[in-house]
TORLO-385192 format. One line per 3 residues: for each residue z, x, y of C-alpha. Coordinates in steps of 0.02 Angstrom, whole numbers. Layout:
<rs>
Z:X:Y ~ ... .
</rs>
This chain:
<rs>
-274:-6604:-8103 ~ -287:-6749:-7982 ~ -454:-6791:-7903 .
-385:-6750:-7731 ~ -328:-6577:-7786 ~ -494:-6548:-7874 .
-591:-6589:-7714 ~ -475:-6480:-7610 ~ -497:-6330:-7726 .
-686:-6351:-7734 ~ -692:-6360:-7544 ~ -589:-6200:-7528 .
-697:-6110:-7655 ~ -855:-6161:-7562 ~ -780:-6099:-7397 .
-732:-5935:-7484 ~ -548:-5966:-7448 ~ -502:-5936:-7630 .
-569:-5763:-7669 ~ -468:-5713:-7821 ~ -403:-5794:-7979 .
-227:-5768:-7912 ~ -267:-5869:-7755 ~ -349:-6005:-7860 .
-198:-6020:-7975 ~ -77:-6016:-7829 ~ -168:-6162:-7749 .
-166:-6264:-7910 ~ 17:-6230:-7943 ~ 97:-6221:-7771 .
-4:-6333:-7654 ~ 131:-6427:-7557 ~ 51:-6598:-7577 .
-47:-6595:-7740 ~ 4:-6439:-7837 ~ 78:-6440:-8010 .
255:-6398:-7954 ~ 251:-6516:-7805 ~ 204:-6667:-7910 .
318:-6650:-8061 ~ 470:-6563:-8132 ~ 410:-6458:-8279 .
587:-6432:-8344 ~ 702:-6551:-8435 ~ 677:-6673:-8577 .
515:-6745:-8507 ~ 447:-6581:-8442 ~ 313:-6475:-8524 .
397:-6305:-8521 ~ 489:-6238:-8671 ~ 630:-6111:-8679 .
627:-5946:-8771 ~ 759:-6010:-8891 ~ 638:-6142:-8955 .
491:-6024:-8983 ~ 546:-5944:-9149 ~ 585:-6116:-9223 .
417:-6186:-9169 ~ 327:-6030:-9233 ~ 412:-6043:-9402 .
372:-6227:-9421 ~ 190:-6205:-9372 ~ 169:-6054:-9487 .
243:-6153:-9632 ~ 126:-6298:-9600 ~ -22:-6179:-9588 .
20:-6108:-9760 ~ 68:-6269:-9848 ~ -64:-6389:-9784 .
-215:-6307:-9871 ~ -116:-6297:-10032 ~ -70:-6481:-10020 .
-252:-6525:-9988 ~ -297:-6442:-10154 ~ -150:-6527:-10240 .
-66:-6365:-10291 ~ 107:-6393:-10359 ~ 212:-6250:-10295 .
393:-6206:-10279 ~ 439:-6103:-10129 ~ 595:-6024:-10063 .
594:-5990:-9878 ~ 723:-5872:-9808 ~ 748:-5863:-9622 .
816:-5706:-9545 ~ 877:-5719:-9367 ~ 928:-5575:-9257 .
1091:-5613:-9169 .
</rs>
């Protein structure tokens, strides 16, 4: 969050212009000059959004790391077979 947007939001909260969480989030995301969507494109190769097609792959990789890392720390020698089942 930029300093300008932070000051704007604090000012609106103090003036009771932002009464709900929905209004607060709308201001942060959609403010025409300083909001998240006005200042960047969240999509594309440099964006920070991910697509639903990427989620299962990321989940699988992170789960595998979560299981293997503690075992590697203890120097367990293990052989694993990982089968992936995808619904198509």
